[in-house]
Backbone as CSV, one residue per row, in Angstrom:
resi,resn,N_x,N_y,N_z,CA_x,CA_y,CA_z,C_x,C_y,C_z
1,UNK,0.829,-1.200,0.000,0.000,0.000,0.000,0.869,1.259,0.000
2,UNK,1.972,1.222,0.701,2.892,2.365,0.703,3.449,2.602,-0.701
3,UNK,3.757,1.514,-1.414,4.256,1.652,-2.789,3.163,2.208,-3.693
4,UNK,1.910,1.784,-3.481,0.794,2.312,-4.267,0.635,3.813,-4.042
5,UNK,0.781,4.238,-2.798,0.700,5.667,-2.475,1.812,6.433,-3.185
6,UNK,3.017,5.858,-3.182,4.129,6.498,-3.885,3.846,6.590,-5.378
7,UNK,3.178,5.561,-5.936,2.822,5.593,-7.350,1.840,6.701,-7.668
8,UNK,0.827,6.885,-6.827,-0.138,7.964,-7.025,0.543,9.323,-6.958
9,UNK,1.455,9.455,-6.013,2.196,10.712,-5.900,3.087,10.921,-7.115
10,UNK,3.682,9.838,-7.606,4.570,9.941,-8.752,3.874,10.479,-9.990
11,UNK,2.606,10.127,-10.162,1.859,10.579,-11.345,1.745,12.094,-11.368
12,UNK,1.252,12.682,-10.269,1.025,14.133,-10.271,2.341,14.901,-10.281
13,UNK,3.378,14.350,-9.647,4.683,15.016,-9.652,5.266,15.019,-11.062
14,UNK,5.134,13.891,-11.776,5.638,13.821,-13.148,4.884,14.787,-14.054
15,UNK,3.566,14.882,-13.877,2.773,15.811,-14.692,3.221,17.244,-14.447
16,UNK,3.412,17.617,-13.191,3.838,18.974,-12.870,5.217,19.262,-13.491
17,UNK,6.100,18.271,-13.510,7.441,18.470,-14.062,7.417,18.586,-15.592
18,UNK,6.512,17.843,-16.249,6.486,17.791,-17.711,5.611,18.861,-18.345
19,UNK,4.614,19.366,-17.592,3.609,20.218,-18.208,4.169,21.498,-18.849
20,UNK,5.206,22.134,-18.322,5.696,23.340,-19.009,6.161,23.079,-20.434
21,UNK,6.537,21.837,-20.751,7.113,21.527,-22.055,6.195,20.716,-22.966
22,UNK,5.166,20.047,-22.407,4.343,19.134,-23.201,2.870,19.382,-22.916
23,UNK,2.011,19.003,-23.866,0.573,19.220,-23.727,-0.062,18.093,-22.919
24,UNK,-1.256,18.359,-22.375,-1.953,17.344,-21.575,-2.285,16.102,-22.401
25,UNK,-2.867,16.231,-23.627,-3.129,15.008,-24.410,-1.869,14.178,-24.665
26,UNK,-0.741,14.852,-24.866,0.508,14.128,-25.103,0.946,13.374,-23.854
27,UNK,0.805,14.005,-22.690,1.153,13.325,-21.439,0.270,12.100,-21.222
28,UNK,-1.020,12.237,-21.496,-1.937,11.117,-21.311,-1.641,9.997,-22.307
29,UNK,-1.268,10.370,-23.529,-0.901,9.357,-24.525,0.342,8.593,-24.089
30,UNK,1.370,9.300,-23.658,2.598,8.632,-23.231,2.350,7.748,-22.014
31,UNK,1.509,8.229,-21.103,1.224,7.402,-19.926,0.599,6.081,-20.349
32,UNK,-0.380,6.136,-21.245,-1.054,4.912,-21.687,-0.124,4.027,-22.508
33,UNK,0.670,4.630,-23.398,1.552,3.849,-24.263,2.630,3.132,-23.454
34,UNK,3.260,3.840,-22.526,4.302,3.219,-21.701,3.701,2.113,-20.844
35,UNK,2.517,2.363,-20.290,1.840,1.339,-19.505,1.495,0.117,-20.340
36,UNK,1.051,0.336,-21.592,0.704,-0.773,-22.481,1.927,-1.628,-22.788
37,UNK,3.044,-0.989,-23.100,4.268,-1.731,-23.406,4.715,-2.555,-22.189
38,UNK,4.651,-1.947,-21.016,5.105,-2.626,-19.805,4.222,-3.827,-19.474
39,UNK,2.896,-3.624,-19.507,2.021,-4.743,-19.117,2.031,-5.834,-20.168
40,UNK,2.180,-5.465,-21.459,2.265,-6.483,-22.502,3.519,-7.338,-22.320
41,UNK,4.624,-6.695,-21.983,5.874,-7.428,-21.788,5.799,-8.360,-20.585
42,UNK,5.014,-7.968,-19.571,4.932,-8.778,-18.349,3.869,-9.864,-18.461
43,UNK,2.669,-9.492,-18.957,1.514,-10.390,-18.863,1.365,-11.341,-20.050
44,UNK,1.726,-10.915,-21.254,1.523,-11.806,-22.409,2.328,-13.097,-22.277
45,UNK,3.620,-13.045,-21.885,4.338,-14.315,-21.704,3.739,-15.200,-20.609
46,UNK,3.117,-14.590,-19.588,2.574,-15.361,-18.464,1.188,-15.916,-18.761
47,UNK,0.309,-15.071,-19.342,-1.090,-15.443,-19.482,-1.534,-15.661,-20.928
48,UNK,-0.751,-15.173,-21.888,-1.163,-15.290,-23.282,-2.072,-14.136,-23.673
49,UNK,-2.053,-13.776,-24.937,-2.815,-12.625,-25.410,-4.320,-12.853,-25.299
50,UNK,-4.789,-14.099,-25.482,-6.234,-14.358,-25.467,-6.855,-14.065,-24.103
51,UNK,-6.114,-14.346,-23.055,-6.659,-14.130,-21.708,-6.797,-12.649,-21.378
52,UNK,-6.117,-11.788,-22.150,-6.157,-10.354,-21.884,-7.197,-9.629,-22.735
53,UNK,-7.854,-10.340,-23.644,-8.854,-9.710,-24.515,-10.173,-9.611,-23.770
54,UNK,-10.777,-8.441,-23.770,-12.007,-8.195,-23.020,-13.214,-8.901,-23.625
55,UNK,-14.137,-9.283,-22.760,-15.402,-9.861,-23.192,-16.485,-8.796,-23.337
56,UNK,-16.208,-7.582,-22.865,-17.218,-6.505,-22.880,-16.592,-5.234,-23.458
57,UNK,-16.302,-5.218,-24.747,-15.598,-4.067,-25.332,-16.374,-2.752,-25.219
58,UNK,-17.700,-2.802,-25.379,-18.495,-1.572,-25.296,-18.434,-0.937,-23.927
59,UNK,-18.604,-1.755,-22.893,-18.572,-1.228,-21.529,-17.155,-0.817,-21.147
60,UNK,-16.167,-1.538,-21.663,-14.781,-1.155,-21.413,-14.489,0.217,-22.025
61,UNK,-15.030,0.466,-23.222,-14.808,1.773,-23.848,-15.451,2.877,-23.006
62,UNK,-16.686,2.640,-22.522,-17.358,3.634,-21.684,-16.559,3.903,-20.421
63,UNK,-16.084,2.850,-19.784,-15.294,3.016,-18.558,-14.021,3.812,-18.827
64,UNK,-13.350,3.498,-19.926,-12.081,4.158,-20.201,-12.263,5.583,-20.698
65,UNK,-13.357,5.858,-21.402,-13.639,7.241,-21.780,-13.879,8.084,-20.532
66,UNK,-14.586,7.507,-19.551,-14.827,8.211,-18.292,-13.521,8.425,-17.535
67,UNK,-12.709,7.375,-17.458,-11.420,7.468,-16.769,-10.500,8.474,-17.464
68,UNK,-10.496,8.460,-18.801,-9.672,9.400,-19.555,-10.110,10.837,-19.292
69,UNK,-11.433,11.050,-19.208,-11.933,12.387,-18.894,-11.494,12.845,-17.512
70,UNK,-11.532,11.916,-16.541,-11.086,12.251,-15.195,-9.608,12.596,-15.162
71,UNK,-8.811,11.816,-15.898,-7.375,12.101,-15.956,-7.118,13.472,-16.579
72,UNK,-7.836,13.764,-17.674,-7.619,15.050,-18.342,-7.916,16.204,-17.384
73,UNK,-9.037,16.085,-16.653,-9.424,17.157,-15.720,-8.359,17.362,-14.649
74,UNK,-7.877,16.259,-14.061,-6.890,16.375,-12.990,-5.550,16.862,-13.540
75,UNK,-5.122,16.329,-14.678,-3.862,16.777,-15.273,-3.929,18.260,-15.606
76,UNK,-5.087,18.707,-16.112,-5.275,20.131,-16.419,-5.164,20.961,-15.139
77,UNK,-5.785,20.475,-14.053,-5.758,21.201,-12.789,-4.385,21.261,-12.171
78,UNK,-3.588,20.199,-12.357,-2.258,20.136,-11.765,-1.367,21.261,-12.273
79,UNK,-1.695,21.818,-13.432,-0.886,22.895,-14.004,-0.773,24.066,-13.038
80,UNK,-1.923,24.459,-12.435,-1.925,25.686,-11.639,-2.468,25.525,-10.224
81,UNK,-3.081,24.391,-9.923,-3.607,24.168,-8.577,-2.514,23.527,-7.725
82,UNK,-2.278,24.010,-6.495,-1.267,23.380,-5.632,-1.494,21.877,-5.507
83,UNK,-0.419,21.109,-5.548,-0.547,19.650,-5.531,-1.235,19.151,-4.262
84,UNK,-1.032,19.831,-3.146,-1.698,19.427,-1.904,-3.210,19.594,-2.023
85,UNK,-3.669,20.622,-2.737,-5.105,20.829,-2.944,-5.666,19.716,-3.825
86,UNK,-4.956,19.388,-4.916,-5.395,18.305,-5.803,-5.531,17.005,-5.020
87,UNK,-4.527,16.680,-4.223,-4.545,15.443,-3.440,-5.692,15.440,-2.438
88,UNK,-5.928,16.566,-1.777,-6.997,16.648,-0.779,-8.359,16.424,-1.415
89,UNK,-8.587,17.032,-2.573,-9.862,16.846,-3.266,-10.046,15.389,-3.686
90,UNK,-8.959,14.741,-4.071,-9.053,13.336,-4.483,-9.454,12.422,-3.325
91,UNK,-9.265,12.869,-2.087,-9.690,12.056,-0.947,-11.205,11.915,-0.857
92,UNK,-11.951,12.690,-1.642,-13.415,12.543,-1.650,-13.861,11.376,-2.518
93,UNK,-12.956,10.783,-3.289,-13.351,9.741,-4.252,-14.022,8.535,-3.582
94,UNK,-13.540,8.017,-2.436,-14.256,6.890,-1.822,-15.720,7.202,-1.508
95,UNK,-15.988,8.399,-0.967,-17.367,8.768,-0.643,-18.199,8.949,-1.911
96,UNK,-17.630,9.603,-2.916,-18.346,9.798,-4.173,-18.628,8.463,-4.859
97,UNK,-17.678,7.550,-4.789,-17.864,6.228,-5.392,-19.044,5.508,-4.750
98,UNK,-19.121,5.561,-3.427,-20.230,4.911,-2.720,-21.563,5.525,-3.114
99,UNK,-21.614,6.859,-3.240,-22.861,7.526,-3.613,-23.296,7.141,-5.019
100,UNK,-22.354,7.124,-5.961,-22.688,6.767,-7.346,-23.100,5.298,-7.436
101,UNK,-22.434,4.428,-6.669,-22.805,3.011,-6.667,-24.223,2.817,-6.138
102,UNK,-24.591,3.590,-5.123,-25.951,3.493,-4.574,-26.986,3.926,-5.606
103,UNK,-26.662,4.947,-6.384,-27.634,5.485,-7.349,-27.705,4.689,-8.651
104,UNK,-26.630,3.976,-9.006,-26.586,3.330,-10.319,-26.715,1.810,-10.275
105,UNK,-26.052,1.148,-9.342,-26.097,-0.320,-9.320,-26.796,-0.842,-8.073
106,UNK,-27.425,0.066,-7.317,-28.223,-0.345,-6.172,-27.433,-0.870,-4.996
107,UNK,-26.163,-0.483,-4.891,-25.358,-0.950,-3.763,-25.861,-0.314,-2.466
108,UNK,-25.970,-1.127,-1.436,-26.471,-0.631,-0.160,-25.421,0.239,0.522
109,UNK,-25.849,1.414,0.935,-24.957,2.338,1.647,-25.566,2.619,3.014
110,UNK,-24.855,2.280,4.087,-25.420,2.487,5.422,-25.297,3.944,5.862
111,UNK,-25.876,4.234,7.011,-25.928,5.620,7.474,-24.545,6.194,7.747
112,UNK,-23.597,5.336,8.148,-22.249,5.839,8.417,-21.604,6.377,7.147
113,UNK,-21.822,5.685,6.011,-21.236,6.141,4.761,-21.883,7.449,4.297
114,UNK,-23.215,7.583,4.511,-23.876,8.844,4.130,-23.355,10.001,4.984
115,UNK,-23.130,9.729,6.274,-22.548,10.763,7.140,-21.156,11.142,6.644
116,UNK,-20.373,10.118,6.284,-19.033,10.366,5.762,-19.057,11.205,4.494
117,UNK,-20.023,10.941,3.609,-20.143,11.721,2.373,-20.433,13.188,2.670
118,UNK,-21.380,13.416,3.591,-21.750,14.790,3.923,-20.568,15.555,4.527
119,UNK,-19.831,14.902,5.417,-18.704,15.569,6.056,-17.558,15.763,5.056
120,UNK,-17.374,14.805,4.131,-16.362,14.962,3.091,-16.665,16.183,2.222
121,UNK,-17.933,16.382,1.909,-18.326,17.561,1.128,-17.976,18.840,1.899
122,UNK,-18.195,18.816,3.210,-17.814,19.948,4.046,-16.301,20.184,3.968
123,UNK,-15.521,19.099,3.950,-14.077,19.226,3.844,-13.652,19.903,2.552
124,UNK,-14.329,19.558,1.448,-14.029,20.209,0.168,-14.352,21.693,0.237
125,UNK,-15.469,22.029,0.882,-15.844,23.441,1.007,-14.794,24.215,1.826
126,UNK,-14.225,23.559,2.830,-13.173,24.203,3.622,-11.942,24.467,2.756
127,UNK,-11.602,23.509,1.891,-10.434,23.661,1.018,-10.666,24.737,-0.036
128,UNK,-11.822,24.670,-0.695,-12.103,25.573,-1.813,-12.542,26.944,-1.336
129,UNK,-13.338,26.998,-0.242,-13.866,28.224,0.355,-14.536,29.145,-0.676
130,UNK,-15.579,28.630,-1.367,-16.269,29.468,-2.358,-16.922,30.677,-1.695
131,UNK,-16.857,31.811,-2.338,-17.398,33.049,-1.786,-16.398,33.815,-0.943
132,UNK,-15.349,33.121,-0.502,-14.295,33.772,0.292,-13.073,34.022,-0.585
133,UNK,-12.695,32.976,-1.349,-11.612,33.130,-2.321,-12.157,32.731,-3.692
134,UNK,-11.621,33.319,-4.774,-12.098,32.954,-6.117,-11.839,31.470,-6.407
135,UNK,-12.834,30.804,-6.972,-12.710,29.403,-7.357,-12.515,29.363,-8.869
136,UNK,-11.304,29.062,-9.306,-10.986,29.095,-10.723,-11.392,27.829,-11.443
137,UNK,-11.320,27.892,-12.762,-11.658,26.745,-13.597,-10.771,25.540,-13.284
138,UNK,-9.442,25.704,-13.081,-8.620,24.525,-12.766,-9.096,23.769,-11.521
139,UNK,-9.496,24.493,-10.469,-9.994,23.824,-9.265,-11.287,23.080,-9.553
140,UNK,-12.194,23.706,-10.318,-13.441,23.040,-10.683,-13.162,21.803,-11.541
141,UNK,-12.137,21.874,-12.379,-11.770,20.716,-13.204,-11.311,19.553,-12.324
142,UNK,-10.540,19.858,-11.277,-10.087,18.796,-10.374,-11.280,18.151,-9.672
143,UNK,-12.225,18.967,-9.217,-13.430,18.427,-8.558,-14.222,17.550,-9.524
144,UNK,-14.415,18.028,-10.759,-15.136,17.235,-11.753,-14.365,15.955,-12.075
145,UNK,-13.041,16.053,-12.102,-12.224,14.860,-12.321,-12.436,13.819,-11.235
146,UNK,-12.574,14.260,-9.981,-12.838,13.326,-8.880,-14.175,12.616,-9.073
147,UNK,-15.177,13.346,-9.587,-16.480,12.735,-9.864,-16.353,11.667,-10.953
148,UNK,-15.608,11.987,-12.022,-15.423,11.026,-13.108,-14.642,9.803,-12.640
149,UNK,-13.605,9.997,-11.830,-12.862,8.861,-11.284,-13.777,7.970,-10.441
150,UNK,-14.658,8.590,-9.678,-15.577,7.821,-8.840,-16.538,7.004,-9.698
151,UNK,-17.035,7.605,-10.779,-17.932,6.886,-11.690,-17.228,5.692,-12.328
152,UNK,-15.970,5.890,-12.720,-15.257,4.770,-13.338,-14.929,3.692,-12.316
153,UNK,-14.784,4.051,-11.040,-14.583,3.035,-10.000,-15.768,2.083,-9.928
154,UNK,-16.977,2.647,-10.061,-18.180,1.808,-10.054,-18.189,0.894,-11.281
155,UNK,-17.791,1.430,-12.425,-17.726,0.614,-13.643,-16.714,-0.510,-13.490
156,UNK,-15.589,-0.226,-12.836,-14.588,-1.269,-12.587,-15.177,-2.372,-11.712
157,UNK,-15.976,-1.990,-10.734,-16.598,-2.987,-9.863,-17.520,-3.898,-10.662
158,UNK,-18.284,-3.308,-11.588,-19.163,-4.109,-12.447,-18.334,-5.017,-13.350
159,UNK,-17.289,-4.476,-13.956,-16.450,-5.258,-14.871,-15.708,-6.378,-14.157
160,UNK,-15.363,-6.157,-12.890,-14.577,-7.152,-12.156,-15.334,-8.465,-11.963
161,UNK,-16.653,-8.447,-12.193,-17.434,-9.685,-12.080,-17.147,-10.634,-13.234
162,UNK,-16.679,-10.093,-14.365,-16.425,-10.935,-15.540,-15.019,-10.784,-16.104
163,UNK,-14.273,-9.748,-15.688,-12.964,-9.478,-16.264,-11.894,-9.536,-15.175
164,UNK,-10.724,-10.036,-15.530,-9.617,-10.058,-14.580,-8.977,-8.680,-14.500
165,UNK,-8.201,-8.466,-13.437,-7.498,-7.187,-13.284,-6.510,-6.973,-14.427
166,UNK,-5.848,-8.032,-14.864,-4.896,-7.920,-15.970,-5.591,-7.472,-17.247
167,UNK,-6.763,-8.055,-17.515,-7.525,-7.684,-18.711,-7.937,-6.224,-18.660
168,UNK,-8.384,-5.764,-17.486,-8.847,-4.376,-17.370,-7.703,-3.395,-17.565
169,UNK,-6.532,-3.685,-16.987,-5.399,-2.769,-17.134,-4.880,-2.789,-18.570
170,UNK,-4.803,-3.970,-19.174,-4.346,-4.103,-20.557,-5.281,-3.352,-21.496
171,UNK,-6.592,-3.585,-21.333,-7.587,-2.916,-22.186,-7.572,-1.413,-21.972
172,UNK,-7.408,-0.988,-20.721,-7.362,0.439,-20.406,-6.266,1.138,-21.194
173,UNK,-5.086,0.555,-21.207,-3.969,1.203,-21.872,-4.111,1.188,-23.398
174,UNK,-4.710,0.128,-23.952,-4.952,0.106,-25.399,-5.933,1.201,-25.789
175,UNK,-7.086,1.229,-25.113,-8.144,2.184,-25.471,-7.659,3.614,-25.277
176,UNK,-6.980,3.877,-24.169,-6.568,5.258,-23.912,-5.414,5.686,-24.813
177,UNK,-4.578,4.748,-25.239,-3.556,5.096,-26.230,-4.220,5.566,-27.516
178,UNK,-5.274,4.860,-27.946,-5.979,5.222,-29.187,-6.772,6.514,-29.011
179,UNK,-7.382,6.694,-27.832,-8.169,7.905,-27.584,-7.318,9.168,-27.674
180,UNK,-6.102,9.095,-27.153,-5.264,10.293,-27.073,-4.251,10.398,-28.211
181,UNK,-4.204,9.402,-29.105,-3.229,9.442,-30.194,-3.450,10.654,-31.103
182,UNK,-4.687,10.855,-31.571,-4.984,11.978,-32.466,-4.690,13.334,-31.844
183,UNK,-5.261,13.635,-30.641,-4.953,14.916,-29.997,-3.471,15.105,-29.703
184,UNK,-2.780,14.012,-29.331,-1.348,14.126,-29.034,-0.560,14.485,-30.285
185,UNK,-0.887,13.855,-31.430,-0.191,14.161,-32.677,-0.486,15.590,-33.136
186,UNK,-1.732,16.023,-32.951,-2.114,17.377,-33.379,-1.364,18.440,-32.577
187,UNK,-1.139,18.154,-31.278,-0.465,19.116,-30.394,0.957,18.671,-30.051
188,UNK,1.572,17.922,-30.958,2.841,17.248,-30.656,3.980,18.221,-30.354
189,UNK,4.691,17.910,-29.290,5.943,18.588,-28.945,6.987,17.493,-28.787
190,UNK,8.069,17.586,-29.547,9.073,16.526,-29.532,9.724,16.410,-28.152
191,UNK,9.648,15.232,-27.510,10.307,15.057,-26.204,11.820,15.141,-26.342
192,UNK,12.462,15.601,-25.285,13.909,15.641,-25.235,14.392,14.636,-24.192
193,UNK,15.701,14.417,-24.156,16.238,13.371,-23.280,15.936,13.644,-21.802
194,UNK,15.924,14.905,-21.405,15.672,15.180,-19.986,14.219,14.918,-19.595
195,UNK,13.330,14.713,-20.596,11.942,14.361,-20.306,11.771,12.869,-20.010
196,UNK,12.725,12.052,-20.463,12.541,10.596,-20.413,12.320,10.072,-18.992
197,UNK,13.121,10.461,-17.982,12.854,9.937,-16.622,11.462,10.291,-16.118
198,UNK,10.997,11.511,-16.405,9.666,11.912,-15.952,8.575,11.135,-16.695
199,UNK,8.775,10.893,-17.997,7.798,10.112,-18.767,7.722,8.674,-18.259
200,UNK,8.878,8.091,-17.938,8.876,6.739,-17.388,8.186,6.703,-16.032
201,UNK,8.439,7.722,-15.212,7.758,7.802,-13.913,6.254,7.894,-14.114
202,UNK,5.827,8.715,-15.067,4.406,8.878,-15.349,3.773,7.572,-15.813
203,UNK,4.420,6.887,-16.764,3.837,5.675,-17.326,3.850,4.491,-16.377
204,UNK,4.929,4.335,-15.624,5.064,3.165,-14.762,4.367,3.337,-13.417
205,UNK,4.155,4.586,-12.991,3.489,4.809,-11.698,2.064,4.289,-11.707
206,UNK,1.363,4.483,-12.845,-0.015,3.996,-12.920,-0.096,2.492,-12.782
207,UNK,0.775,1.768,-13.500,0.792,0.304,-13.400,1.134,-0.156,-11.984
208,UNK,2.131,0.480,-11.400,2.549,0.124,-10.039,1.406,0.314,-9.055
209,UNK,0.696,1.442,-9.198,-0.409,1.733,-8.290,-1.511,0.702,-8.419
210,UNK,-1.915,0.378,-9.650,-2.985,-0.607,-9.869,-2.613,-1.952,-9.247
211,UNK,-1.391,-2.408,-9.514,-0.977,-3.717,-9.038,-0.888,-3.759,-7.515
212,UNK,-0.197,-2.779,-6.933,0.031,-2.795,-5.482,-1.257,-2.564,-4.698
213,UNK,-2.130,-1.704,-5.199,-3.392,-1.477,-4.505,-4.255,-2.728,-4.512
214,UNK,-4.283,-3.421,-5.662,-5.052,-4.668,-5.739,-4.518,-5.707,-4.755
215,UNK,-3.193,-5.832,-4.675,-2.605,-6.803,-3.746,-2.846,-6.395,-2.297
216,UNK,-2.767,-5.087,-2.016,-2.964,-4.611,-0.646,-4.372,-4.916,-0.157
217,UNK,-5.361,-4.707,-1.024,-6.757,-4.927,-0.629,-7.058,-6.410,-0.399
218,UNK,-6.252,-7.281,-1.011,-6.404,-8.714,-0.752,-5.813,-9.071,0.611
219,UNK,-4.709,-8.412,0.965,-3.951,-8.796,2.156,-4.397,-8.092,3.434
220,UNK,-4.884,-6.843,3.326,-5.292,-6.086,4.516,-6.632,-5.423,4.285
221,UNK,-7.286,-5.015,5.361,-8.607,-4.407,5.283,-8.531,-2.988,4.707
222,UNK,-9.669,-2.562,4.151,-9.769,-1.194,3.647,-9.512,-0.186,4.758
223,UNK,-9.940,-0.515,5.969,-9.760,0.399,7.094,-8.291,0.616,7.430
224,UNK,-7.427,-0.284,6.957,-5.989,-0.115,7.130,-5.399,0.619,5.919
225,UNK,-5.914,0.283,4.723,-5.380,0.884,3.491,-5.566,2.392,3.461
226,UNK,-6.762,2.862,3.815,-7.047,4.287,3.632,-6.167,5.184,4.499
227,UNK,-5.945,4.879,5.784,-5.031,5.738,6.549,-3.627,5.804,5.954
228,UNK,-3.161,4.700,5.350,-1.842,4.738,4.719,-1.872,5.698,3.531
229,UNK,-2.986,5.716,2.787,-3.106,6.615,1.640,-2.986,8.078,2.065
230,UNK,-3.332,8.372,3.306,-3.248,9.757,3.771,-1.799,10.251,3.806
231,UNK,-0.841,9.326,3.813,0.573,9.718,3.766,0.904,10.448,2.457
232,UNK,0.050,10.248,1.447,0.302,10.881,0.153,0.305,12.404,0.257
233,UNK,-0.539,12.964,1.124,-0.638,14.425,1.220,0.665,15.055,1.715
234,UNK,1.192,14.668,2.888,2.458,15.291,3.309,3.616,14.973,2.371
235,UNK,3.601,13.777,1.757,4.676,13.409,0.835,4.663,14.333,-0.383
236,UNK,3.490,14.518,-0.998,3.389,15.385,-2.175,3.673,16.831,-1.793
237,UNK,3.162,17.280,-0.648,3.403,18.653,-0.217,4.900,18.913,-0.032
238,UNK,5.611,17.944,0.540,7.053,18.107,0.753,7.802,18.154,-0.574
239,UNK,7.445,17.252,-1.511,8.104,17.237,-2.820,7.837,18.543,-3.568
240,UNK,6.573,19.009,-3.517,6.218,20.253,-4.214,6.990,21.439,-3.648
241,UNK,7.195,21.428,-2.347,7.951,22.522,-1.727,9.424,22.458,-2.121
242,UNK,9.993,21.246,-2.119,11.422,21.102,-2.412,11.742,21.388,-3.878
243,UNK,10.851,20.945,-4.801,11.127,21.093,-6.221,10.675,22.437,-6.786
244,UNK,9.521,22.936,-6.305,8.945,24.138,-6.920,8.667,25.253,-5.910
245,UNK,9.136,25.059,-4.668,8.922,26.069,-3.626,7.430,26.382,-3.464
246,UNK,6.607,25.343,-3.564,5.152,25.506,-3.529,4.629,25.313,-2.106
247,UNK,3.851,26.265,-1.642,3.221,26.164,-0.328,1.705,26.111,-0.508
248,UNK,0.980,25.867,0.598,-0.476,25.827,0.523,-1.063,26.395,1.802
249,UNK,-2.323,26.782,1.701,-3.010,27.395,2.834,-3.231,26.381,3.958
250,UNK,-3.195,26.815,5.214,-3.542,25.906,6.318,-4.948,25.331,6.186
251,UNK,-5.840,26.051,5.472,-7.197,25.553,5.273,-7.194,24.240,4.479
252,UNK,-6.194,24.056,3.627,-6.096,22.803,2.878,-5.858,21.639,3.833
253,UNK,-4.959,21.832,4.799,-4.686,20.781,5.787,-5.918,20.495,6.634
254,UNK,-6.649,21.550,7.022,-7.871,21.363,7.826,-8.902,20.583,7.032
255,UNK,-9.135,21.002,5.779,-10.110,20.307,4.949,-9.737,18.865,4.694
256,UNK,-8.449,18.617,4.438,-7.991,17.246,4.203,-8.198,16.376,5.438
257,UNK,-7.943,16.924,6.616,-8.159,16.167,7.856,-9.635,15.843,8.046
258,UNK,-10.513,16.786,7.703,-11.960,16.549,7.810,-12.371,15.416,6.874
259,UNK,-11.902,15.459,5.616,-12.241,14.415,4.646,-11.704,13.065,5.112
260,UNK,-10.446,13.052,5.561,-9.845,11.810,6.034,-10.615,11.239,7.225
261,UNK,-10.915,12.083,8.207,-11.592,11.617,9.419,-12.970,11.058,9.095
262,UNK,-13.709,11.732,8.196,-15.060,11.274,7.865,-15.029,9.927,7.155
263,UNK,-14.087,9.766,6.216,-13.998,8.498,5.482,-13.529,7.383,6.404
264,UNK,-12.540,7.672,7.226,-12.038,6.656,8.144,-13.120,6.236,9.143
265,UNK,-13.901,7.206,9.614,-15.000,6.917,10.537,-15.990,5.937,9.913
266,UNK,-16.399,6.214,8.674,-17.400,5.361,8.039,-16.851,3.966,7.772
267,UNK,-15.577,3.878,7.358,-14.978,2.567,7.085,-14.850,1.749,8.361
268,UNK,-14.408,2.383,9.450,-14.254,1.667,10.716,-15.595,1.193,11.266
269,UNK,-16.616,2.039,11.142,-17.934,1.651,11.620,-18.456,0.456,10.834
270,UNK,-18.272,0.484,9.512,-18.714,-0.645,8.690,-17.952,-1.910,9.060
271,UNK,-16.635,-1.772,9.287,-15.842,-2.932,9.663,-16.280,-3.497,11.008
272,UNK,-16.569,-2.647,11.992,-17.023,-3.102,13.304,-18.364,-3.809,13.215
273,UNK,-19.275,-3.249,12.390,-20.587,-3.883,12.226,-20.448,-5.239,11.571
274,UNK,-19.528,-5.350,10.593,-19.306,-6.626,9.930,-18.754,-7.667,10.900
275,UNK,-17.853,-7.230,11.796,-17.289,-8.148,12.791,-18.367,-8.664,13.742
276,UNK,-19.307,-7.777,14.119,-20.382,-8.184,15.030,-21.308,-9.194,14.356
277,UNK,-21.536,-8.966,13.039,-22.403,-9.910,12.301,-21.736,-11.270,12.164
């Protein structure tokens, strides 16, 4: 789980480092292409190409279009929104995922999760502070990106009933490589050698995160995983300060703590109720 957290941090740090020189569609294309090459090299010799072919291409396309939209929104926001703010807003994804699952696939959500959702929304309001400070388009893009990521999480849950994790990651990288190929070529900026380490970090961090998070959830409870994910905020804040001298408002830390506490509360309550049952 710690490695997965480092992978999530690696993505936004690589985007911030590359964005002055390259366009967002190009970054998304390289991320998908590098991920596709890596997973093909690892999984095809082990499982064979047939095992990686999806049984639900239409739904896979819908899921990946949603995921691609979420990535675009967050990558766009990373340009000018402090990385600590982006990370804090992303902590609302578990609550948003539960709400969307309740509305779309009829998943039961208990009162603790609804309380967590309401308090998480309060945490976002503390971070954004609408009416007190101007809320720019990049911040709104990050919030919308969190909604899209949450929607695709529900789609992944549906797909996981018939598709393996390897198939979903393999298909994701194929579809997103094709989705971003045209825009990337239209806005092409030739990469230079000093971009290569950041591009590799961008492409490999996503694969690392998917793999390690999946393994972590098998080995330990969600109530243990989520507090570890909170380490991402101070880690990203420290890197942003060291590399770009970037600071953030104390309100961001307050809002992030509110979101973390509300989500952790709901997860622990659900875990305790499950133990009693």
